[in-house]
C-alpha positions in Angstrom: 33.7 -36.0 96.9 34.3 -38.9 99.2 32.7 -42.2 98.5 30.5 -42.2 101.6 28.8 -39.0 100.4 28.1 -40.5 97.0 26.9 -43.8 98.3 23.1 -44.3 98.3 21.6 -45.0 101.6 18.7 -47.5 101.5 15.5 -46.5 103.2 14.0 -49.2 105.5 10.7 -48.1 106.8 10.3 -48.6 110.5 7.1 -50.0 112.1 4.5 -47.3 112.7 3.7 -46.3 116.2 0.4 -44.6 117.0 -1.8 -43.9 119.9 -4.9 -46.0 119.3 -7.2 -43.8 121.5 -6.3 -40.5 119.8 -6.3 -42.0 116.3 -9.7 -43.7 116.8 -11.2 -40.5 118.3 -10.1 -38.3 115.5 -11.1 -40.8 112.9 -14.6 -41.1 114.3 -14.9 -37.3 114.6 -13.8 -36.8 111.0 -16.3 -39.4 109.8 -19.1 -37.8 111.8 -18.5 -34.4 110.4 -17.7 -35.5 106.9 -19.9 -33.6 104.4 -22.2 -36.1 102.6 -21.5 -37.1 99.1 -22.9 -35.0 96.3 -25.0 -37.9 94.9 -26.1 -40.4 97.6 -26.4 -43.9 96.4 -27.7 -47.2 97.7 -31.0 -47.9 99.2 -31.2 -44.5 100.8 -31.5 -43.0 97.3 -35.0 -44.6 97.0 -36.2 -43.7 100.5 -34.4 -41.3 102.7 -32.2 -39.3 100.3 -35.0 -38.9 97.8 -37.3 -37.3 100.3 -37.6 -33.6 100.7 -35.2 -32.3 103.4 -38.1 -30.1 104.8 -40.3 -33.2 105.3 -37.5 -35.1 107.1 -36.6 -32.1 109.2 -40.2 -31.5 110.3 -40.8 -35.2 111.1 -37.6 -35.5 113.0 -38.3 -32.3 115.1 -41.8 -33.6 115.9 -40.5 -37.0 117.0 -37.8 -35.4 119.1 -40.4 -33.2 120.9 -42.7 -36.2 121.4 -39.9 -38.4 122.8 -38.8 -35.6 125.1 -42.3 -35.2 126.6 -42.9 -38.9 127.0 -42.7 -40.1 130.6 -43.4 -43.8 130.0 -40.5 -45.9 128.7 -43.0 -48.4 127.1 -44.4 -45.7 124.9 -41.1 -45.3 123.2 -41.7 -48.5 121.2 -43.3 -46.6 118.2 -40.5 -43.9 118.0 -38.0 -46.7 118.3 -39.5 -48.5 115.4 -39.5 -45.2 113.4 -35.7 -44.9 114.1 -35.1 -48.5 113.2 -36.8 -48.0 109.9 -34.6 -45.1 109.1 -31.5 -47.1 110.1 -32.6 -50.0 107.9 -32.9 -47.6 104.9 -29.3 -46.4 105.2 -26.5 -48.1 103.2 -24.1 -50.3 105.2 -21.3 -47.8 105.8 -23.4 -44.9 107.0 -25.5 -47.3 109.1 -22.4 -48.5 110.9 -21.3 -44.9 111.6 -24.7 -44.1 113.0 -24.8 -47.2 115.2 -21.2 -46.5 116.4 -22.2 -42.9 117.2 -25.3 -44.1 119.1 -23.3 -46.7 121.0 -20.7 -44.1 122.0 -23.3 -41.7 123.2 -25.1 -44.4 125.2 -21.8 -45.5 126.8 -20.8 -41.9 127.8 -24.3 -41.2 129.2 -24.2 -44.4 131.2 -20.9 -43.5 132.7 -22.2 -40.1 133.7 -25.5 -41.5 135.1 -24.0 -44.3 137.2 -24.6 -42.6 140.5 -28.4 -42.4 139.9 -29.2 -46.0 141.0 -27.5 -45.3 144.4 -29.9 -42.3 144.8 -33.0 -44.3 144.0 -33.4 -42.9 140.5 -32.9 -46.0 138.4 -36.2 -45.4 136.5 -35.1 -41.9 135.5 -31.7 -43.3 134.3 -33.4 -45.9 132.2 -35.9 -43.4 130.7 -33.0 -41.1 129.7 -31.0 -43.9 128.1 -34.1 -45.2 126.2 -34.8 -41.7 124.9 -31.2 -41.3 123.9 -31.2 -44.6 122.1 -34.2 -43.4 120.0 -33.2 -39.8 119.3 -29.4 -39.9 118.7 -29.5 -42.5 115.9 -32.6 -40.7 114.4 -30.7 -37.3 114.2 -27.6 -39.1 112.9 -29.6 -40.8 110.2 -31.1 -37.5 109.2 -27.6 -36.1 108.7 -26.4 -39.2 106.9 -29.2 -39.1 104.4 -29.3 -35.3 103.7 -26.9 -32.8 102.3 -25.7 -30.2 104.8 -26.6 -27.1 102.8 -30.1 -28.4 102.2 -30.7 -28.9 105.9 -29.4 -25.4 106.6 -31.7 -23.9 103.9 -34.7 -25.7 105.4 -33.8 -24.5 108.9 -33.9 -20.9 107.5 -37.2 -21.7 105.9 -38.6 -22.8 109.2 -37.6 -19.6 110.9 -34.2 -20.4 112.5 -32.0 -17.2 112.8 -29.4 -16.8 110.1 -26.6 -16.3 112.6 -27.5 -19.6 114.3 -27.4 -21.5 111.1 -24.1 -19.9 110.0 -22.5 -20.6 113.4 -23.6 -24.3 113.2 -22.1 -24.6 109.7 -18.8 -23.1 110.8 -18.7 -25.3 113.9 -19.1 -28.5 111.9 -16.5 -27.3 109.4 -14.1 -26.5 112.2 -14.5 -29.9 113.9 -13.9 -31.6 110.5 -10.7 -29.5 110.0 -9.6 -30.3 113.5 -10.0 -34.0 113.0 -8.4 -34.0 109.6 -5.3 -32.1 110.8 -5.1 -34.3 113.9 -5.1 -37.4 111.8 -2.3 -35.9 109.6 -0.2 -35.0 112.6 -0.6 -38.6 114.0 0.4 -40.0 110.6 3.5 -37.8 110.5 4.5 -38.8 114.0 4.0 -42.5 113.4 6.2 -42.3 110.2 9.0 -41.0 112.5 8.5 -43.8 115.0 6.9 -41.3 117.4 3.5 -41.2 119.0 1.6 -38.5 120.9 1.8 -39.3 124.5 -1.1 -39.0 126.9 1.1 -37.3 129.5 0.2 -33.7 130.1 3.3 -31.9 128.6 3.6 -33.7 125.3 -0.1 -33.9 124.8 -0.5 -30.1 125.5 2.1 -29.3 122.9 0.5 -31.6 120.3 -3.0 -30.1 120.9 -1.5 -26.6 120.7 0.0 -27.3 117.3 -3.2 -28.9 116.2 -5.3 -25.9 117.1 -2.9 -23.4 115.5 -3.0 -25.3 112.2 -6.8 -25.5 112.4 -7.1 -21.8 113.1 -4.8 -21.0 110.2 -7.1 -23.1 107.9 -10.2 -21.3 109.2 -8.6 -18.0 108.5 -7.9 -19.0 104.9 -11.5 -20.2 104.6 -12.8 -16.9 105.9 -10.6 -14.9 103.4 -11.8 -17.1 100.6 -15.4 -16.4 101.5 -14.8 -12.7 101.7 -13.0 -12.7 98.3 -16.1 -14.4 96.8 -18.4 -11.7 98.1 -19.8 -13.6 101.1 -21.6 -11.1 103.5 -22.6 -13.5 106.3 -25.9 -14.6 104.9 -26.1 -17.7 102.6 -27.5 -16.8 99.2 -31.0 -18.1 98.4 -31.1 -21.5 96.7 -33.7 -22.8 94.3 -36.5 -24.6 96.2 -38.7 -27.4 95.1 -42.2 -28.2 96.5 -43.2 -31.2 98.5 -44.2 -34.2 96.4 -46.6 -37.1 97.0 -44.0 -39.3 98.8 -43.0 -36.4 101.0 -46.6 -35.8 102.1 -47.0 -39.6 102.7 -43.9 -39.5 104.9 -45.2 -36.6 106.9 -48.6 -38.2 107.2 -46.9 -41.3 108.8 -44.9 -39.1 111.1 -48.0 -37.1 112.2 -50.0 -40.3 112.7 -47.3 -41.6 115.0 -47.3 -38.2 116.9 -51.1 -38.4 117.2 -50.9 -41.9 118.7 -48.3 -40.7 121.2 -50.4 -37.6 122.0 -53.6 -39.6 122.5 -51.7 -41.9 124.9 -50.9 -38.9 127.2 -54.6 -38.1 127.6 -56.1 -39.5 130.9 
C-alpha cells in the first residue's frame, strides 16, 4: 500500500454556515411545540402548575370569550392584568418563550392590518391588537404551565369531540417533528459548509426532503400506536377533584368576568 493511502489526514472543521431566518424559525417552532416537562419546577409549581387543568381551562375560555365580546379598549385593563399575573408566575425561560410568541403574533398582525388606518379603521386595528396582546400570551401561559395530555383530557371532559382532540394532538406532534427534523437538516448542511438558500429551487428541494422525513416519522408513530392497541380514542385517565385553591382561582376569574359583564350593561 502506498504511503499516501496510509497517511492520516487531519480534520480541520470549517466555519459553519447557516441561514439565520430558517434556523430561528424552526428553533422557535420547536420550542413552542415542545411537550412540557413531566415535573414542572420553579415558581409555577406553587401557582399555575399546581392548579387543576380544568380550572385553568375554564377560566381561560371565559376570559377569551369576554375579551372577544369587549368593544372598548379601555375595558381590557382587567384581562390584561390577569394575563400579566400569569406571566409573572411563570419561570424565566417559559416566560421568555411566551413573550417572544406574543411579540411575533403582534408583529405579524400589525403587518397584515397596516392598510386599515388608510381606510379610516384605526380604532378597529388598535382594538384587535389590544385583544391579541391579552389573549395570545394567556393561552401560551396555559400551555406552558400545563401538561398536554391533561389539557386534552379536560377538553374531553368539557364535551369537546374526541376526533377534534386527537387531531389537535397529532397536529402539535407533527409540527414538533417538522421543526426537529428541519433543525437537524440545517445542522447537517452547516457542517458541510452549506446553507439552505431562500431561492425557489434549492428551498423547494430542502422543504420536500424535510416533509418526506417528517411523514416517515409520523408513519412510524402511527404503527407504534397500533401495535400498542390504540383504537383512536385516548384511554381514560384517573381524575382528581377540584381543591380549595382551584375554586379560589375560578372565583377570581368569575369575578373578573362579572365586572366585565356589568360594564356592558347600559
